[in-house]
N, C-alpha and C positions, 0 to 999 in steps of 0.2 A: 791738278786733281789729286796727286799723291799727298800734297801738303794738306789739302782739305780733308782727305780721309784720315790722315794722322791726327789732325785737330779734332775731328769728330770722335776718333777712337779714344783719345786721352782726356778730352775736355767735356764733350757734350754727352756721349753715350752713357758714361757712368752715372751722371745725374738724372738722365732720362730713365735709366733702369731703376735708380733709387726711387724716383717719383712713382713709377709704375708699381714697384714692389710695395711701397707705402700705401698706395691706394688699394691694392689687392688685400694687404694685411688688414686694413681698417674695414674694408667691405666684408671680408670673411668673418672678422671678429664681431661686427655688428649682427651678422646673420646667426652666428653661433650663440650669441648672448640671448637671442630670442627663444632658442631651443625648440622652435617649431619644426626644424629640420629632422628632429628625432622621429617623427611619425613617417618620414619618407624612407627610413632605413629598412623596414620589412619589405616594402615594395622594391627597393633597390636590390636586396638580397634575392628576392623571388625572381626578378628579371635576370639577374646574373646566373642563377641556377638553370633557368629555362633556355637561355640563349647562348651561353658560353659552353664550350666543350668540357668534358669531365676533367676535373683537376684544377680548373681555373678558379674555383672557390678559394684555393690556397692563395692565389694572387690577390683576390679581393681582401682576404684577411690581412695579407702582408701590406696592401695599400692602406688599409685603415690604421694598422700599427705604425706604418711609416709616417702617415699624416700626423698622428699623435706625437711621435718622436720629433718631427720637424717643428710642430708648434711649440713644444717644450724647449727645443734648442734655440728657437728664435727668442723666446722669453728669457732664457737662462744661458747665454752663450758661454759664460765662464764655466758653469757646471758641465755643459755639453763638451767643452774642450777637455775637461778632466776625464769624462767617460770615453771620449775618443782616444786619448792617450792610453788608457787602460785596455781598450779593445784591440788596438792595432797589433801589439806584439803577441797577444794571446789568442788571436782569432784562429790561426791554423791548427795549433795544438789543441785548443779548446773545442773547436768544431769536430776534430777527430774523435775526441772522447764522447761528445754528444752523439756522434754517429754510432759509437759502440753502445750507447744507451738507447738505441733504436729510434732516435729522432730522424724522421725521413729526410732524404736528400732534397726532396721538393720543398722542404721548409728551410733547410740550412742554406740552400743556394740564394734565395732572396734575403735571408737574414744577414748575409755578408754585406749587403748594401747599407747596413746600419751606419757604417763609417761615412758613406757618401751622404746619407740623410743628415747626420750630425754636422758634417762640414758644410752642407748646403744651408742648414739652419744658422750657423755662425755667419756665413756669407750674407744671408738675408738680413740678419741683425745688423751687420756692418752697413749694408746699403740703407737700412732704415735710419741708422745713426747719421750717415752722410746727408740723408734727406732732411732730418731734423736740424742738423747744423746749418744747412743752407737756407731752409725756408723759415725757420723760427728764430735762429740766432744770427742770421745774416752773414754766415761764414762762406764766402765765395771760393776762396783758394784753399781747399782742404786736401787736394792731391798734390804731392810733391813730385820731384823728379823720379824717385823710385816707383811711385804708383803709375806714372805716365809711361815709363819704359816697360813696366810689367804689363800694363794693359795693351801696349803695342805688341808685345810678344804673344799674348793670349789671342789678340786679333789675328795675327799671322797664322797661328796654329789652327784657329777656328776656320779660317779661310781654307786651309788644307783639308779640314774635316768635311766641309761642305762641297768643295770642288777638288776631289782627290786626284783627278787625272789631268789637271790643267798644266802642271809644270814638270811632270815626270813621264818618261817613256817606260819606266818599270811597271809591272803589274801591281795595282793597288786593289785591295779587296773591295767588292761592291757591297759587302754586308755592312750595313750601318752600325750594327752592334759591335763589330770588331773595330771599326774606325773610332767609335765612341770610347772603347776601352783604351785605345792608343791615345786619344785626346785626353782622357782622364789621367793617364800616366804622365803625359807631357805638361799638362796645365793644372792638375789637381793640387800639387804642393804649392804652386805659385799663387793660386787663388785662395788656398787656405792661409797662406802668409798674409795676403791682402785682407782677408776676413778677420783674422786674429788681430791684425794691426789696427783696424778701424772699429771693431765691435766694442761695445761698452763692457769690457771685461775688467772687473775690479782687481785691486791689489791682492785681496785675499785669494783670488783664483790663481794668481801667479805663484803664491806661496804653496797652494795645494798642488799646482803643477810640479813644482820642484820636489815636494814630498812624494808624489806618485812616481815621478821619475826615479827617485832614489830607491823607492820600494821595488819597482820593476828591475832596477839594476841589481839590488840584493838578491831577488829571486833568480835572475839570470846567472849571477855569479855562483850562487849555491848549487843550482842545478847543473851549471857548467862543471863545477868540481865533482859532482856526482857522476856525470858522464865521463869525466877524465879518469876517475877511480874505477868505475864499473861500467865500461862502455857496452858490454854485451847486455847487461841488464837494462841500460838506458835505451838501446836499440829495440829490445823486445817491448819495452814500455810504450815507445812511440809507434812502432810498426804493428805490433800485435794488439796490445791493449788500446792504443790510441787510434788504430785503423787509419793511419795516415795515407797509405796507398789507396784505400777505398775512397777516402775523402778527396784526394786530388783527382782520381779517375772519375768518380760518380758525381761529386758536388761541383768541383771546379771545371770538369770536362777537359782535362789535360790529357794528351795522348800518352800511351805507355812509355815510349822512348824518353820523353821529357820527364815523366815521373821518375823513371830510373835515374836520370841525371840529377834531379832535385834531391833524391833520397840517397844518393851514392855515398854521402858523407856519413850516413848511419850504418851502411852495410860494409864499408871498407874499414874494418877495425884494425887491420895491420898497419895502416897509415892513419892513425886517429887524428881527426881535426874536430875539436869541440865546437858545437853549434848551439847547445842549450835549447831554450824554448823557440829559438828562431829557425831551427832546422838547418839553415845555411850558415856556415861559419863566417861568411862575408857580411851578411846582414847583422849577425850578432856583434862582430868586431866593430862595424860602423856605428851601431847603436851605442856600444860601450864608450866610444870616443866622446860622446856628449857628456855623460856624468863625469868621466875622467877629467875633461877640461874644466868643468865646474869645480871639482875637488881641488885640482891643481891651482886654479885661480884663487880659491879661498885660502889655500896655504900661502900663496905668494902675497896675499893681502893681509896676512897676520891674523886670520880667523883661526884661533888655536883650538880646533876641534879634532879630537882623536878620531872621530868618525871619518873625516876627510882622508887621513892617512890610511885607515883600515880599508876604506872603500877604494882608494887608489891602488893599494897593494893587491886587493882581490881582483880588480879589473886587469891589472898588468899580468897577473898569473893566468887568468882565463884568456887574455889576448895572446899570451905565449902559447897556450894550448891550442888556440885556433889555427896557428901556423899561417896567418894572413900577414904577409910581409908589408903590404901597403899600409895597413893600419898600425903595424909596429913602427914603421917610419913616421907615420902621423903622430903617434904617441911621443916619439922622440922630439918631434917638432913642437908639440905642445909644451914639453918640459923646457926646451931651449927658449921659446918665445916668452914663456912665463918668467924666465930669469932676467929678461930685459928690464932695466930700471924705468919706473914710471912714478909719478907722485903718489899713487895709491899703493905702491909696493915698497914697503920699508926694507932697508938693508938686512936687518935681523931676520925678517921673514924669508927673504930670498936665500939667506944662508941656511936656514933650516930646510928649505926646499932643496937646496943643493946637497945637503947632507942626506936627505931622503933619497935623492936621485943616485948618489954614490952607493948607498946601501943596496938599492935595487939593482944597480949595474953589477955590483960584486956578486949578487945572487944569480942574475940571469946570464951574464956572459959565459961563465963556465958550462952552462947547459946548452949553449948554442951548437956545439959540435954535432955533426951528423943530422942536422935539421934543415928545413927549407930555407932558414935564414942565412945559411952559408952554402946555398945552392945544392944541398943534398935532397933526398926524398923527392926527386923530380923538379927541384927548384930551377936548375939550369935550363931544362926544357921549357919550363913555364916562362922564363925570361925571354927566350927566343920567340915564344908564341906572342907575348905582349909586344915585342918589337915589331914582329911581322904584322900584327893586327893594327897597330898605330900607324905604321907605314902604309898599310892598305887603306886605312881611314883617310889619311892625308891625300893619297892618290884619288880616292873616291870623291873628295871635296873638289879637286881640280877638274875631274871628268864630269861631275854632276853638281855644279854649284847650287842648283835649286833644290837638291835633295832627292832621295829615292822615293819619297812619298810617306804619308803618315802610317805608322805601324810597321814599316819595312826595316826594322832593326830589332835588336834583342828586346825581350820583354813580351810584348804582344806577339812578335815574330816567333817566340819560343812555343807559343800555343797554337799558332795557325800557320798554314803554308803560305808564305808571302815572299816577296823579293824574288821574282822569276822562279816561283815554285820550289824554292829552297827552304827547307825547314830551318827555323831560327832566324830567317832574314839575313841581313848583313850585320855581322857582329864585330864591334870594335870595343875593346875594354877601356874606354875613355869617356868620361861623362860629358866632356865638351864636344868631342867629335861625334858622339852619339846624337847630339842635337843637330849639328851641322849635316851629318850624313842623312838623317831622316828628313829634316825640314829646310835645309839649305842655309846659305849665308843670311838671308833676310830674317830668319828666326834666330840664328846663332848670335848675330851681332847685338840685337837688343837684349838677348839673354845674358851675354857677357857684360854688357853695360849695366844691366840690372844687378848682376853679382858684384860688380865693382862698386856701384852706388851703395849697395847694402853693406859691403865691407867698410866703406868709408863712414856710413851711418853708425855701424857698430863701434867703430873707433871713437866717434864722438860720445856715444852712449857709455863706452867703457870708462870714460873719465869720471863718471859718477862714483860715489863711495860704495854703492851696492855692487857686490862682485858678480851678480847674475849676468849683466850685459858683457862684462869682460870674459866670463867663462864661456858664454855662447859665442863670442867672437873667436875664441880659441877653438871651440868645437866646429864652427863654420869653416875655419881655415883647415883644420885637421881632416874633416870629411871631404873637403875639396881636394886636398892632397891625395887622399885615398882614391878619389874619383879619377885620378890620372891613370889608374891601373884596373879599375872595375867600375861597374855601374852602381853608383851610390844613390841616385835619385829615382830609380825605377822600383824600389822597394817601398811600399806604403809605410811599413813599420819604422823605417829609418827616415825617409824624406819628409813625411808628414809631421813626425815628432820634431825633427830638426827645424823645419821652417815655421812650425808653430812657436817654438822657443824663440826663433829670431823675430817673429812677429810680436811676441811679448816684450822682447828687449827693445824693439823700436815702436812700441805702442803709441798710437796717436789718439787722443781723446776727441773724436770727431763731433760728439754731441754737445757736451756741456761748455766747451770752449775754455775751461779752467783746468786746474790741476786735477789729477786722477783722484776720484773719491773712492772710499773703501766701502762700497755697498756689499754686504755679505752675500746677497743672492745674485748679484750681477744682473738685475732686472732691467730690461730696456725701457720699461715704463717710467723709470726714474728720469729718463731723458725728457719725457713729456711734461714732467712736473715743473712748475716755476721754481726759480732759484730759491725764493723765500721758503718754499715748502720743503726744500731739501736741507735746510739749515736747522 
C-alpha cells in the first residue's frame, strides 16, 4: 500500500493535477473571451453588499485583484518571478510606510498575499507546461529524481496539514488558517523551486533576475552603511516614520512580546547589529550570501568586472556589521570552495581572488577584537545556547520520531501559542532539526535526500561556462551552513529567493522539448504554437 501511495504521489498525481489545471485554464479563458460575464459583475457586487457583513467588500476587491494578478502570472511566469523577487525583501518596510500614508490595515493585510498569488501563478504555469509536454509532445518522463522526492516531501507535509493529530500527542492548533501558514512555510519554497524549474521562463528573465538581485543587494548594502553610521536616525526612520510596530501589531497580528523581540535589533543601539531593509540581521546576512557567492564565482572564473570586487567588498563590510557569526563562517567557506581548481576556474583568476581575500583579511582581522566573532558581546553565552538547543533537538527526535506536529516549532509558533501552550513552540536553531522536530523522520529523510540531489544537480550545472549555476551552488552551500545555527528557510525573503535561483540554475524546458528559447515575454502561449511558427 505504501509503495502504491508513493507511486501515486510522484508519478500519477502531478500529471492529473496538470491535466485538471489545463482544463480549468482553457475553460476560464474561453468564458472570459466571450466577455458576457461582464454583465454579471453589478449583480455580484450587489449580492456581496447585501449578504456579507460590513467590510467584506474589501475582500471582494482583493479577490478581483488577486484573480487578475494570478492570470497575468500564469501568462508571464518570468515577469512574475521578477516582481516576486522585488516584493519579498521590501514588503515589511514598504508596508510600514504605506501604513504611515494612511493605507488601512484591512487593505495591507490581504495585500501581503501578493507573493502567494505570484508563486501560485508560476506553479500553475509549470503544471500547464508539464501537461503540454505530455499530451502534445509525447514526453512521458518529465519528472526526475529531484521532482519525485520533492513531491513526496510535500505529500507528507500535506498529510500533516489535513490530519494534524494523527501522529503526535502534543497539542496542535485546530485553526485551519494557522496550520495553513505552517504548511506554507514548510512547502512554499519547495513548490516555488518546482514551479520555477518547470515553468516556461526565458533566458532573458534569468538575466533580469540577476540584475534585480544585484540592485536589491546594492540597496541593502547602502542602507546598511547608513544604519551603521547613523543608527539612531535609522531606528527613528523605521520605527517612527515607517510605523513598523503598528504594522506588525495591526497588520500581521503578532503579539506585543514577539514584536519586541523582532524589533530589538533596532532599539538596542549599544550593541549595534546592522539589519538594513530586512529588519533582522540574520535575514539580511543570509540574503547577502547569495550575491556574494555569485560575485566570488565570477571572479574565480576570470570575469574581470570591477563591479564584482566592489559588490563583494560592500557585502563583507555589512556582514561584519551584522555580527552574524554563522554567515561570516559561510562567507569564509564560499571563498575557500571558490579557490578549488576546476576546468572553468583558471589559475590566474584564482590568484586574483586569493589576493582579494588576503586584502580583505588584512582589513577585517584587526577589527575582530571585542566583537561577537571572538566570543565577546554575549557571543560565549550564545554559543552555549546553540549547543543546548541542538542537543535538545536531537533528544526530541529520539523521543518523538514522528514529530511534534505542524506549526509546533519556531516561525508560526512565534506568532501563536503552540507546543503545549508554550509561546514560540519548540525552538531549535538548526534548519535540518527544525524539519525533523516538526514533521518527523518521514518528512526529514525525503527533505535531506532532496537537498542532496539538488546539490548534485547543481554540481553538474556548474560545469557549464556560465557562472550563474556555479555561484548559486556556492550560495546554496553557504546558506545551508548558516542553517546549522539558525532558521534559514523560514524567512520568505531569503528562502524563496534562494530556491527560485536554484530553480533557474536547474531549469527544465518541460514544454518545447528542445533548448531553452529566448522569448522576451516568457509567454506560455508560445508552448501551444507549432514548432514551425516559433522559428
